[in-house]
Residue, then its C-alpha position, 0 to 999 in steps of 0.5 A: m294557350t291552348d289545349a293539343d291539336h285544337c289551332y282555331q282556338n287560338a285564332i279564335a282568340e286573335r280574332v276577338n284581340g285584334i276586333l278588341k284594339d281596333e275598334f276600341n283602340l284597346d293598343a292606346v298608350f294609356r296614363n296609368f292601369e286604372q285607365l287602362r281597367a276603365v277602358v277593357t272593362h266599358a269595350v267588354l263590355i259592349y263587345n258582349t252587350k250592344r256589338t252585334h256579331w254576323s257569325l251570331g245572326l247580329r245578335t249579341p252575345m249576351e243576347m246567344y246567352e241567354q237564349a241558351a240558358 
């Protein structure tokens, strides 16, 4: 869901979803909900703390958050 007249918000969400599917194989079929939850939790942890981002000057989102705090 996006705010009215903010079309770029959806583009950002779609980009993150694509990264999670492509790099972390989250479009796979999982045996059960617990397995899915564990894989998603791990992927988000890596995405935020280990994976560097070009748009952040090759820093992680956590590094940016800590810098802003």
